[in-house]
N, C-alpha and C positions, 0 to 999 in steps of 0.2 A: 411376537412379531417384531422384526427389526425396524429401526427408525426409517430406513429407506423405503421399506414396504409400506409402512404407515403413511409416510409422506406421499407416496404414489397414490395410495387409497384416498387420501384427503384431496389431492389435486384432481383426481378423477371425479370425486363426489362434487367438488366445487364447480367443475365444468358442467357436470350433469345438471346441477341445480340452477346454474346461471350461465348458459352458453354465451350470452351476450358479453360476458366478461372474460372470454377466452384469451384475449391478449394479456390481460392482467394475470390470469392463472398461468399462462405460458411464461411470463417474465418471472413469476415466483418460482415456478418449477425449474427454470434455467438457473436462477440464483441458488436454489437449494442444491441442485446437482453440482454447481461450482463449489459451494461450501463443503459438500461431502468430499469432493476430490481434494480440496485444499487441506481438509482435516487429515487426509492420508499421507500428506507430504511432510517429510522432514528434510530441510535444506542442508546441504553440505556447507557447514559454516567455515571450513578451512579453504574453500575454493578461492583463488585470488581474483580480484577485480581491479582493473586499471583505473587509476584516478586521473582526472583531466589535467591535473598539475604535474603528472608524471608519477612513476612508482606504482605500487600496488598495495592493496589492503584486503582484508577478509571480513566477512560478516561477523565472525567471532571477535575480531579486534574491535569492530564498531559496537558490539554488544557487551564487551567486557565492563562489568560493573553497572550495567543498565537493566531496566525492567523489560525493555522492548526496543525495537528499531523500526521506525517508520520509513519505508522506501517510497519515494515519489518518482514514478515513471513519467518522463516528459520528452519532448522533442522541440527543436527550434521552430519548426513549421506549425506547431500546435498553438493556436492563438489562446485558448483557455489556459494552457500550460504556462505560457509566457505571462499572461495577465495575472495568473495566480502566484507568481514568484514572490511578490511582496508579502502576501498573506502566509506563504510557506515559511519565509524568513521569520515573520512574527511568531508563527506557531512554534518553530524550532526554538526560539528564545524563551517561550513560555514552557516548553516541554523539557528543556535541558535541566532545570532544577528538579524536575519530577523524575529524573533518571530515565527519560525516554529520548533516545538518539534519533536523529533525522539524517537521511542521505538521499541525494538525487541520483537517478539512474537514467542516463540519456539513451533512448531507444534507437537513435541514429548510429550509435557506436562511433561517433566522430569527435575525437578529442579536441580538434581545433575549434569547432563550433561550440562544444560544451564549455571549453575553457573561456572562450570569448564571452559567453553568457555569464559564467561564474564571475568573471572580473567586472563586467558591466553592471551586474546586479549586486556586487559585493557579497557574494555567497560565502559564508565562513564555515559551512559544514561540508562533509565529503560529497564530491561531485564525481560519480563513477560512470564507467562504461563497461559493458559486458561483451567481451569479444569471443566468448566461448561458442563452440559449434552448437551446443544445446543451451541456448541463451536463457537467462533467468526469466525474461519476459515470456518466452514460449512455455517454460515449465509452469509458470504461474497463470497462464491463460490471459495474459494482458492483451486484450483485443481492442481496447480503447484507452485513450489518455486524455487528460491526466488520470493517473491511477495511483491509489495509495494501497500499500501492502504493509501490514504490521507483523513483525516476526518476533517470536519469543526467544529468550536466551538459549533454548533447546533446539531452535530451528523450526518450530512449528508455526504455521500460518494462523494468526489470530484474526486477521481481517484482510479482505481483498475486494476492493470496490472503489467507488467514486470518493474523492476527497471531501465532498460536501455531504456525505452520508450521515444520517442520524446514528447509524450503527457504529461508525467510526468515532463520532463524538462520545457515545456511551462507553466505548472501549477505552478511549483515552482518559475519560473521567475516572473510570474504574481503576485503570493502571496508575493514575495519578493520586489515587486514594483521597480525592477531594482536596488535595494540597493546593490546587489552583484557586482556592477561595470560592466565591459564589459564581464566578464566570463559568460558562459552559465552554468546551473546547472550540465550538464554532465562534463564540464571542471573543475567544483569544486570537482568532485570525484577523 
């Protein structure tokens, strides 16, 4: 039996056993489907992305010599995104020595707004815009922000979810090989 079939069987069984928890089972099923889709994606690491400062870069360039790249999807109108910028900056400083890169992706695709925020917040890591017709946020099913996506050097999706997720913390700790000391990734923020 394949993993997808087994997952479906378990979700049906969970609903059958405790129908009052249908919304919880539905969220788990949706998450599982999303992760299955993400596992099938290999990103084009050579596709150019526009930087808010001008010029372009690629995911490959950002991943060179790194264990992973954390992309933070955000927008200026998103209050949690804007309130989370100081924590994102602190996280980037803690992840840099662990060879995990961080970049922001503005979902508004507005270089002027993105650059204004980058300067005001003194963001020192790449601040990108995706102008492509098949935007990265569409490909990665970014349907809410802030959203964190962690990419391997091979272009595989290692994580796609909320930036305050325990699963993200666990992945960052694993990628960092415990080099962050006794602090958990959430405590680093």
